[in-house]
C-alpha positions as CSV (number, residue, x, y, z in Angstrom):
1,M,113.5,87.4,83.6
2,F,114.6,88.3,80.1
3,K,115.4,85.1,78.1
4,G,115.9,86.8,74.7
5,L,113.8,88.4,72.1
6,F,113.7,85.6,69.6
7,D,113.1,81.8,69.8
8,F,113.9,80.1,66.5
9,K,113.5,76.6,67.8
10,T,110.1,76.2,69.3
11,Q,108.1,79.1,67.8
12,K,105.4,77.9,65.4
13,F,105.1,79.6,62.0
14,H,101.8,79.2,60.1
15,I,100.0,81.7,57.9
16,R,96.5,82.5,59.3
17,W,94.9,83.3,56.0
18,S,91.8,84.8,57.6
19,I,93.8,87.8,58.7
20,I,96.6,87.7,56.1
21,A,94.4,87.5,52.9
22,P,92.7,90.9,53.5
23,V,96.1,92.5,54.0
24,L,97.4,91.0,50.7
25,F,94.3,92.5,49.0
26,F,95.2,95.9,50.5
27,I,98.8,95.7,49.3
28,L,97.7,94.7,45.8
29,I,95.3,97.5,45.2
30,G,97.7,99.9,46.9
31,L,100.4,99.0,44.4
32,L,97.9,99.3,41.5
33,S,97.0,102.8,42.6
34,L,100.6,103.8,43.1
35,S,101.4,102.5,39.6
36,S,98.8,105.0,38.4
37,T,100.0,108.0,40.4
38,S,103.8,107.5,39.9
39,D,106.0,107.5,36.8
40,L,106.7,103.9,35.9
41,S,109.1,104.8,33.1
42,N,111.5,106.2,35.8
43,V,112.9,103.0,37.3
44,T,114.6,104.8,40.2
45,L,113.9,105.5,43.8
46,S,112.2,108.7,42.9
47,S,109.2,106.7,41.9
48,T,106.8,106.0,44.8
49,F,105.7,102.8,43.2
50,Y,109.2,101.2,43.1
51,K,110.0,102.5,46.6
52,Q,106.8,100.9,47.9
53,C,107.8,97.6,46.2
54,I,111.1,97.7,48.1
55,W,109.2,98.5,51.4
56,F,106.9,95.6,50.6
57,L,109.9,93.2,50.4
58,I,111.3,94.7,53.6
59,G,107.8,94.3,55.2
60,I,107.8,90.6,54.3
61,I,111.1,90.1,56.0
62,A,109.9,92.0,59.1
63,F,106.7,89.9,59.1
64,I,108.7,86.6,59.0
65,I,111.2,87.8,61.7
66,S,108.3,88.8,63.9
67,Q,107.1,85.2,63.9
68,F,110.0,84.2,66.1
69,I,109.5,87.0,68.7
70,R,108.8,85.6,72.1
71,I,105.5,87.2,73.3
72,Q,106.6,86.6,76.9
73,F,109.6,88.9,76.2
74,L,107.2,91.6,75.1
75,Y,105.3,91.2,78.3
76,D,108.4,91.3,80.5
77,C,109.8,94.4,78.8
78,S,106.5,96.3,78.6
79,Y,107.4,98.9,81.2
80,I,110.9,99.3,79.7
81,F,109.2,99.9,76.3
82,Y,106.9,102.5,77.9
83,F,109.7,104.6,79.4
84,F,111.8,104.2,76.3
85,L,108.9,105.5,74.2
86,I,108.5,108.5,76.5
87,F,112.2,109.2,76.2
88,L,112.2,109.1,72.4
89,I,109.1,111.2,72.0
90,S,110.6,113.8,74.5
91,L,113.7,114.0,72.4
92,T,111.7,115.3,69.5
93,M,111.2,118.6,71.4
94,F,114.8,119.4,70.6
95,A,114.6,118.1,67.0
96,P,114.4,120.4,63.9
97,E,111.0,121.3,62.6
98,I,110.1,119.3,59.4
99,K,106.9,120.1,57.5
100,G,105.6,122.1,60.4
101,A,106.2,119.5,63.1
102,K,108.9,118.2,65.4
103,S,108.2,114.6,64.8
104,W,111.5,113.4,63.5
105,L,114.9,112.7,65.0
106,V,117.7,113.4,62.6
107,F,121.0,111.5,62.7
108,G,122.9,112.7,59.7
109,P,121.2,111.4,56.6
110,I,118.9,109.2,58.7
111,Y,115.4,110.4,59.6
112,F,113.6,108.5,62.4
113,Q,110.0,109.1,63.6
114,P,109.8,107.7,67.1
115,S,106.0,107.9,67.3
116,E,105.7,105.5,64.4
117,L,107.7,102.6,65.8
118,G,106.3,103.7,69.2
119,K,102.9,102.4,68.2
120,I,104.2,98.9,68.7
121,F,105.7,99.8,72.1
122,Y,102.5,101.5,73.1
123,V,100.3,98.6,72.3
124,C,102.6,96.2,74.3
125,C,102.4,98.6,77.3
126,M,98.7,99.1,77.2
127,A,98.1,95.3,76.8
128,R,100.1,94.7,80.0
129,F,98.6,97.7,81.9
130,F,95.1,96.6,81.4
131,S,95.4,92.8,81.2
132,D,97.1,92.8,84.6
133,N,94.0,94.6,86.0
134,Y,91.4,92.4,84.3
135,S,89.3,92.2,87.5
136,K,89.1,96.0,88.1
137,N,85.4,96.5,87.3
138,D,84.8,99.7,89.1
139,F,86.4,103.1,89.5
140,S,89.6,102.9,91.5
141,I,92.7,104.8,92.0
142,Y,94.6,102.1,90.1
143,L,92.3,102.4,87.0
144,F,92.8,106.2,87.2
145,I,96.6,105.8,87.3
146,I,96.8,103.5,84.3
147,L,94.5,105.8,82.3
148,I,96.8,108.7,83.1
149,L,99.8,106.6,82.0
150,S,98.0,105.7,78.7
151,L,97.4,109.4,78.0
152,I,101.0,110.7,78.4
153,P,102.4,109.4,75.1
154,P,99.6,110.8,72.9
155,L,99.6,114.1,74.8
156,L,103.3,114.5,74.1
157,I,102.7,113.7,70.4
158,I,100.0,116.3,70.2
159,Q,102.6,118.9,71.3
160,Q,104.9,118.1,68.2
161,P,102.1,118.8,66.8
162,D,101.0,115.5,65.2
163,L,97.3,115.2,66.0
164,G,96.7,112.3,63.6
165,T,99.2,110.0,65.2
166,A,98.0,111.0,68.7
167,I,94.5,110.0,67.7
168,S,95.7,106.6,66.5
169,Y,97.2,106.0,69.9
170,L,94.0,107.1,71.7
171,C,91.9,104.7,69.5
172,V,93.6,101.7,71.2
173,I,92.5,102.6,74.7
174,L,88.8,102.0,74.6
175,P,88.8,98.6,72.9
176,I,91.5,97.4,75.3
177,L,89.5,98.7,78.2
178,Y,86.4,96.8,77.0
179,W,88.5,93.7,76.4
180,S,89.8,94.0,79.9
181,N,86.3,93.5,81.3
182,T,85.8,97.1,82.3
183,R,82.1,97.9,82.7
184,A,80.4,99.7,79.9
185,Y,79.2,102.7,82.0
186,I,82.8,103.3,83.2
187,I,84.0,103.4,79.6
188,F,81.2,105.9,78.9
189,F,82.2,108.1,81.8
190,I,85.8,108.0,80.5
191,V,84.9,109.3,77.0
192,S,82.0,111.6,78.0
193,P,84.3,114.7,78.7
194,I,85.4,114.6,75.1
195,F,81.8,114.7,73.9
196,S,81.1,117.5,76.3
197,I,83.9,119.6,74.7
198,F,82.7,119.0,71.2
199,A,79.0,119.5,72.1
200,T,79.7,123.1,73.0
201,Y,80.0,123.9,69.3
202,Q,76.2,124.3,69.3
203,L,74.3,125.2,72.5
204,W,71.3,123.1,71.6
205,V,73.6,120.1,71.0
206,F,75.2,120.6,74.4
207,Y,71.8,120.7,76.1
208,L,70.7,117.5,74.4
209,W,74.0,115.8,75.3
210,M,73.8,116.8,78.9
211,F,70.2,115.5,79.0
212,L,71.4,112.1,77.6
213,F,74.3,112.1,80.0
214,F,71.9,112.7,83.0
215,I,69.7,109.8,81.8
216,I,72.6,107.4,81.5
217,L,73.8,108.6,84.9
218,I,70.4,107.6,86.4
219,V,70.3,104.2,84.6
220,S,73.8,103.1,85.4
221,R,73.3,104.0,89.1
222,P,76.9,104.5,90.2
223,K,77.9,105.7,93.6
224,I,76.8,109.2,94.5
225,S,80.3,110.5,94.8
226,I,81.2,109.1,91.3
227,A,78.0,110.5,89.8
228,I,78.7,114.0,91.2
229,Y,82.4,113.8,90.1
230,N,81.5,112.9,86.5
231,F,78.8,115.5,86.3
232,I,81.2,118.3,87.5
233,L,84.0,117.0,85.3
234,N,81.8,117.2,82.1
235,I,80.5,120.7,83.0
236,A,84.1,121.8,83.6
237,C,85.3,120.4,80.3
238,A,82.5,122.2,78.5
239,I,83.4,125.5,80.1
240,S,87.1,125.0,79.3
241,A,86.4,124.2,75.6
242,P,87.2,127.8,74.4
243,Y,90.5,127.7,76.3
244,I,91.4,124.3,74.8
245,W,90.5,125.6,71.4
246,N,92.7,128.7,71.7
247,N,95.7,127.2,73.6
248,F,96.0,123.5,72.7
249,L,95.1,123.4,69.0
250,E,97.4,124.8,66.3
251,P,95.9,127.1,63.7
252,H,96.0,124.4,61.0
253,Q,94.3,122.0,63.3
254,Q,91.6,124.5,64.0
255,D,91.2,125.0,60.2
256,R,90.8,121.3,59.8
257,I,88.0,121.1,62.3
258,R,86.2,124.2,60.7
259,T,86.7,122.6,57.3
260,F,85.2,119.3,58.6
261,L,82.1,121.2,59.7
262,N,81.9,123.2,56.5
263,P,84.4,122.6,53.7
264,M,83.1,125.5,51.7
265,L,84.4,128.0,54.3
266,D,87.8,128.0,52.6
267,P,87.4,126.1,49.3
268,L,90.9,127.1,48.0
269,G,92.7,126.7,51.3
270,S,92.0,124.3,54.2
271,G,88.9,122.9,52.5
272,Y,90.6,122.2,49.2
273,Q,91.8,118.7,50.0
274,V,88.4,117.5,51.2
275,I,86.5,119.1,48.3
276,Q,88.8,117.6,45.6
277,S,88.6,114.2,47.3
278,M,84.8,114.2,47.3
279,I,84.8,115.3,43.6
280,S,87.2,112.3,42.9
281,I,84.9,109.9,44.7
282,G,81.8,111.2,43.0
283,S,83.3,111.3,39.5
284,G,84.4,107.6,39.8
285,G,80.8,106.3,40.3
286,F,80.4,102.6,41.0
287,W,82.6,101.2,38.3
288,G,85.3,103.9,38.1
289,K,87.0,105.6,35.1
290,G,89.7,102.9,34.7
291,L,93.2,102.7,36.0
292,G,95.3,105.7,34.9
293,N,92.2,107.6,33.6
294,G,91.4,109.6,36.7
295,T,91.2,113.3,35.8
296,Q,91.4,114.6,39.4
297,T,94.6,112.5,39.8
298,H,96.4,113.1,36.6
299,L,95.5,116.8,36.3
300,K,96.9,117.1,39.8
301,F,93.8,118.6,41.4
302,L,94.0,116.0,44.1
303,P,96.8,116.7,46.6
304,V,98.7,114.1,48.6
305,R,97.5,111.4,46.2
306,D,100.2,108.9,47.0
307,S,99.6,108.7,50.8
308,D,96.7,110.3,52.7
309,F,94.3,110.5,49.7
310,I,95.3,107.4,47.8
311,M,91.8,105.9,48.3
312,S,90.3,108.9,46.6
313,V,92.4,107.9,43.6
314,M,91.0,104.3,43.9
315,A,87.5,105.6,44.1
316,E,87.9,107.7,40.9
317,E,89.7,105.1,38.9
318,M,88.4,101.8,40.2
319,G,85.0,102.9,41.5
320,F,83.0,102.6,44.7
321,K,83.1,98.8,44.3
322,V,86.8,98.8,45.4
323,I,86.0,101.0,48.4
324,F,83.2,98.6,49.3
325,L,85.7,95.7,49.1
326,I,88.1,97.6,51.4
327,V,85.4,98.1,54.0
328,L,84.4,94.4,53.7
329,F,88.0,93.1,54.0
330,I,88.9,95.3,56.9
331,S,85.8,94.2,58.7
332,F,86.8,90.6,57.9
333,F,90.2,91.3,59.3
334,I,89.0,92.8,62.6
335,Y,86.3,90.1,63.0
336,W,88.8,87.2,62.8
337,S,91.4,89.0,64.9
338,F,88.8,89.3,67.7
339,I,87.6,85.7,67.3
340,Y,91.2,84.5,67.7
341,A,91.7,86.8,70.7
342,Y,88.6,85.5,72.3
343,K,89.8,81.9,72.0
344,I,93.2,82.6,73.6
345,E,93.2,82.2,77.4
346,N,96.3,84.2,78.1
347,R,95.0,87.7,78.9
348,Y,98.1,89.6,77.8
349,V,98.3,87.8,74.5
350,S,94.6,88.2,73.8
351,T,94.8,91.9,74.7
352,L,97.9,92.4,72.5
353,I,96.1,91.0,69.5
354,V,93.1,93.3,70.1
355,G,95.4,96.3,70.4
356,C,97.4,95.6,67.2
357,A,94.3,94.8,65.2
358,T,92.5,97.9,66.5
359,L,95.4,100.2,65.5
360,I,95.4,98.9,62.0
361,Y,91.6,99.0,61.8
362,A,91.4,102.5,63.2
363,H,93.9,103.8,60.6
364,M,91.8,102.4,57.8
365,I,88.4,103.7,59.1
366,I,89.7,107.1,59.9
367,N,91.3,107.4,56.5
368,L,88.0,106.4,54.8
369,G,86.1,109.0,56.9
370,M,88.7,111.6,56.1
371,I,88.6,111.2,52.3
372,S,84.8,111.3,52.3
373,G,84.5,114.3,54.6
374,L,82.9,112.4,57.4
375,L,85.9,113.0,59.7
376,P,88.4,115.9,59.9
377,V,91.6,115.6,57.8
378,T,94.2,114.2,60.3
379,G,96.9,113.0,58.0
380,L,96.5,109.3,58.9
381,P,97.5,107.0,56.0
382,A,95.6,103.8,55.0
383,P,97.5,100.7,56.3
384,F,99.2,98.6,53.6
385,I,97.7,100.9,50.9
386,S,99.2,104.4,51.3
387,Y,102.8,105.1,50.3
388,G,105.0,105.3,53.3
389,G,108.0,103.2,54.3
390,S,108.1,103.5,58.1
391,F,104.3,103.1,58.4
392,F,104.3,100.0,56.1
393,L,107.1,98.5,58.3
394,T,105.2,99.2,61.5
395,C,102.0,97.6,60.2
396,S,104.0,94.6,58.9
397,I,105.5,94.0,62.4
398,M,102.1,94.4,64.1
399,L,100.6,92.0,61.6
400,G,103.4,89.6,62.3
401,I,102.9,89.9,66.1
402,I,99.2,89.0,65.6
403,N,100.0,86.0,63.5
404,N,102.7,84.9,65.9
405,A,100.5,85.3,69.0
406,I,97.7,83.2,67.4
407,N,100.0,80.4,66.3
408,N,101.8,80.0,69.6
409,N,98.8,80.4,71.9
410,L,96.0,78.3,70.3
């Protein structure tokens, strides 16, 4: 069954510039921004710019090595990856708390974050779960089981607590469901309980949402039993919203949601990051103040400027034009990834490409929404732009898997 992870003889290696070129642009502007936020006179590993350059070289090596991974091996080992991922994430419950979360396993001087590398395992698992059930177009016990299996890793990660990483895992499920030929109304019923929970924030919003839900229920015309089940489920989720708020969300996560709804509730506390980020974006205008001339950055008003809010630095120093190019290039990347996935006949390979591309795309879009106040602050970095070694390595491997899958299946 298992013939080895690598095949250095028959694997094809071509650069698909339609997906690689946008990433090179992200890396370039990321390094430019880090050159502005870090001390270039200090040529040591204390400089985030030089450390990111090292991770860039490591990422190139990881990308090249991933070109020789046998995709069939990933398929064969998908279930092993799944249980190994559960095992690693479960170990973090006994790990020391670092920066308010138990996300890291510590082995002497080595710090390892299982949920980061686990993104690759998770996508491999989800691709197999759903591609093997491509013909399941209606509610079934099997679809229910694989949905439960797909929720276990992110639910464990939420308990660390690491809401941002858990959200990135959840973002993969819906595109893969759609790609697996699941009917649109089934996908709607799957996500509707989440909307029911959030709609309870305002009573009139909840009434409007339930009216729309009832209309969609009539138009989709599911079985009576399915309609009744989904209606009761959404009402139950709405009723349980206060319990979920008080028992499942940490105080800092509650503050982030309140800040998202109104940043001025705590301008010097939980709202500080978002307010300073929006000031940075606004002060940069269209053309920007010039590299190294951002006052929000260099007077240190903007926090976490090397990682989570690095695109706020870009907006201030390089202007809105760079943010526009980022949106354009990430759209170009996801478009061509899906085009290639559509052309590939192997369902697992096609779904694997969709999963990896979606994960990279979701990180970028959520980070853009976070810095602009359109989404709550979740701590998700921008792929290939934000400083972060393990995340850069993970994205490099996923990009390599996409390029590999396209080369060897078209």
